[in-house]
Structure formats: C-alpha cells, structure tokens
N, C-alpha and C positions, 0 to 999 in steps of 0.2 A: 504494500500500500504506500502510495506517495505521501508527500508532506502536504500540510495545509488542507486537511480533510479531503483528500483525493484518493481515488482508487485506480490502480493500473490494470488495464484489460486489453485484450486484443481487439483492435477496431474491426478486423475481418469477421470476428465472431459476434460482435456487438448486436447486429440485427437478430441473431438467433436467441440472444439473451433478453430481448424485449418482452415484457409481460403485459404492458398496457398503460393507459392513462388513468391516473388516480387523483383524488382530491383529498388533501389533509389540511385542516385549519383554513379552509377557503383558498388554498393555494393549489394550482394545477401542477402535477408532477408526472414524470415518466418513470415507471418502475422497471428495473432490470434484475437479473440474477446471474450469478456464476455458479454452475452446478456444484453442489457440495461445499461451497465456500461462502458466498455472500448473497444477500438481497440488498439492493440499494436503489435510491431514488435521486433524480436530478430535476431541476426546474424545467418545465416544458419549453420555455423559451431559450434554453441553452442548446446551441446548434452543434451537437456532438456528432451528428450523422455526416457532417461535412469534413470530419477529420481525415487526415491522410492515413494510409495503411501502416500497420506496425503496432507496437505497444504504446498505449497512450494513457495519460493521467487525466481522470475525469473528476472534477469537483462534485461531491454528492451532498444531498440534503439529509438523507438518512442512510445508515449502514447497519445491517444486521448480519452478524457473523455466525455461521452455522456451528462454530466451536463453542459458542455461548448458548445458554439456555434460550430456547425459542418455542413458543406455543402459538399456533394459529387457530383462531376461532372464527367460524362462519356465523355472521349475524343473520338471523331468520328474517324473511320477508324484506330483504334489502340486498344491495350489491356491495355490502360492507364486509371487511375482514379486520379483525383485531390481531395485532402481533404483541405478545407479551415476552419480554426479554430482560436480561441483565448483562452488564459488562463485568469483566473481572475487576475485583476490588470494590465493586458496588454492592451494597446490601439490599437495596430496594429494587423490586421488579417494576419496570416501566411498561405501560400499555399505550400503543399507538393505533389509531383507527384510520383506515383508508377506505374511501368510497370509489369503486370502480365505475367507469363511465358506461361500460357495457356488461350485460349479464354473461356474455361469452368469455370475456376476460376474467370476470369474477370467478367463474367455474374453473377455468384453466389454471388460474393462479392458486386456488385452493388445492387443486389436485397436486400441483408441484410442491406447495408448502407442506402438504401432508407427509411428504417423504422425510421431513425434518421435524415433524410435529411430535413432541414428546408424549402427548396424551392419547394418541390414536395410532393404530397400525392397521393398514389395509381397510381403513374406514371404520374400524371397530375400536371402542374404548379399551385402553389397556387396564389390566388388573394384575398387580405384581405381588408375588409371594417373596418376602424378604426373610432369609434365614440367617440368624446371627449366632455365632459361637462366641460367647462373652469371655471365654477363658483362653482363646487361641492367642498365640504370639505375645504381644505386649499388653494384652487385655484392654485394648482400646476399641474393639469392634462395636460394642454397645454404645460407647460415647460417639463414635462416628455416625451410627444410625440416628441417634437422638439429635445431634447438632448439625449434621450435614444432609444426609439422605432424606430423613423424614420431612424437614422443612421444604426441601425442593419438591418432593412428591406432592405435599399438601398444597403448595403454592400453584402447582401445575394442575391441580384437580385430579390427580391420578389416584385411583383407588388401590390400596395395598393392605396386605395382612403381614404382620411381623411374627415370626416364630423364633423363640429363643431356646437354643438347645440346653438341656439340663442333664443329659446322660449320654453315654456312648452309643446307645441304641435309638436315641430320639429321632435322628434324621432318617434312619432306615424305616422306622415305624411310621413316620409322617408321610414319606414319599411312597412307600409300598402300598399304603392304604388310601392315598389321596383320591378323592372323587371329583373328577373334572366337570361333572355335570352340576355338582353343588358349588364348586369353586373353579370357575372357568378361567384359570390363570393364563395370561398372555406371556409372562416373563417370570423367571426366577432370578433373584439377586442374592448372592451369597457373600456375606461379610465374615470371612473366616480364613482358615488355612486350606491347603489343597486336600487335606484329609476329608474335610466336609464335602468338597466337590466330588471326590471319588465315591463317597457314601451315597450321594444323590444319584449319580449315574448308575451305580450298581443296583440301587433300589428300584430304578425304572423298570427293570426286567421282571420284577415280581408284582407289578401293578397291572390290573386288567386294562388300563388305558395306556399301556406302554408305547403304542404306536403314536398316540397323540402327544405324550410327554416328550418323546424324542424330537418333536417338531418345535418345542418351546425353547426360545433362546435363553441362555444362562449368562447373566452378568456376574463377574467375579471381582470382588474388592479384596485384594490380598491382605490377610491379617494374621498369617501364621508366623511362627518364630523364625522360619527360614526366609520369609519375605523381607524385602528391603523396605524400610520405613524412614521417611524424612522427619 
C-alpha cells in the first residue's frame, strides 16, 4: 500500500475489480476489491480509468483489509450493505453502511463479500463448537477464550458453544456421541495442544455422523507445552 492513504493495484486488472457505484454519507463512491486482500472505495469523480498501464497508486476513501475482522450484513428491503470491521490496535468495531445504486450490484457484491464474511458460510449461519483444554501448555487456553475469542465471536453475532475438558476421556466422549442434528456445528475450534486435536479426529470414526464430521473445518489455536508462545 502506498503512502498518503493510497493503494497500489494493477491498472490492467482494475476494471475486473469494479463492484459498482455506492452512496455513503450522501457522497457518491466507486467500490472496488482485490480478491482476498482489500475492498476499497474512491470518489466517483476521480478519473482512475484514464491511468496508464502498470502498477498505480490510487487514493481511497475507505479501505477494508481482509486480514482484519470483516462482517457483511445485507439490509432487508433495501440495496444497502453494512460492513463491520476493526483495524489492528483498535478496540472498537466500526460499522459503515453503503447504498448500492442498482439491485444487480447489491446482489453481486454481497455474494463476493460472503467469501470473507465471518458469520456465514455458503449462505448459512455459522455455529462453532469451541473446545478448551485449560491445563495444556502454559495454562492460558481458558484466558485466551475469555479475553480474545469469545468477545470476537459475540461481536460478530456468531453462535458458539464452549466445552471445557475436565478429564482425559472428555473429548472422546463428547465427539463420539455428538448429535449433529441437535447441534449442527459448522466449525470446531480447539484451544489446546495437539493431543486434543488427535483425540477429536480419532473420535470421529466412532460417531454415527462421521461422514458429516469429516467435512467440518477445524481451527486450531496452539496451546500445548511444545507450542511456541509469545
């Protein structure tokens, strides 16, 4: 990214990045995106289409980095989308609302944003099972859940259940008997050492829903004694 609130992109690809014309705070903007990197807006009267070929720096009005928290919400009965996000070192989540000039652009953009939308996957709301081993490693797993993961999930409106291990058989008993019809989890998140991860995977094969379980992504937050901690 360039200096003075500008972003460097390829002018040859810029037309493919165009998402449509939007209105924010009564200002007309053009919205663009760089796949898996950014969403950004520029004033509609800025003539970036006339730039020469090559890498160019474009001053932006708004910039949303995919590496930061990003939640896209479709506003019912309107062509509006809300983006909720935060930047590193900022505690508060900011909400920006954009009105799209056409319904076609509105639908297209929401489909694209859904790929980085934390609260949904494939159009369905996420429901996360968090498994915490409080005695693994430096015994900070529970603290991490309470001070970092839980606030993020709650601010994003993501439903989750937390399971705290209390015996060496706990994870096996939990996963091997888990009923996905009653608890249709979309993700597992483990805050533990790699021993817990192995217990989860091994217990899959004793569960009647093992084929469905094997399709569920597992997020792993290292917390064992052999894991590096800063």
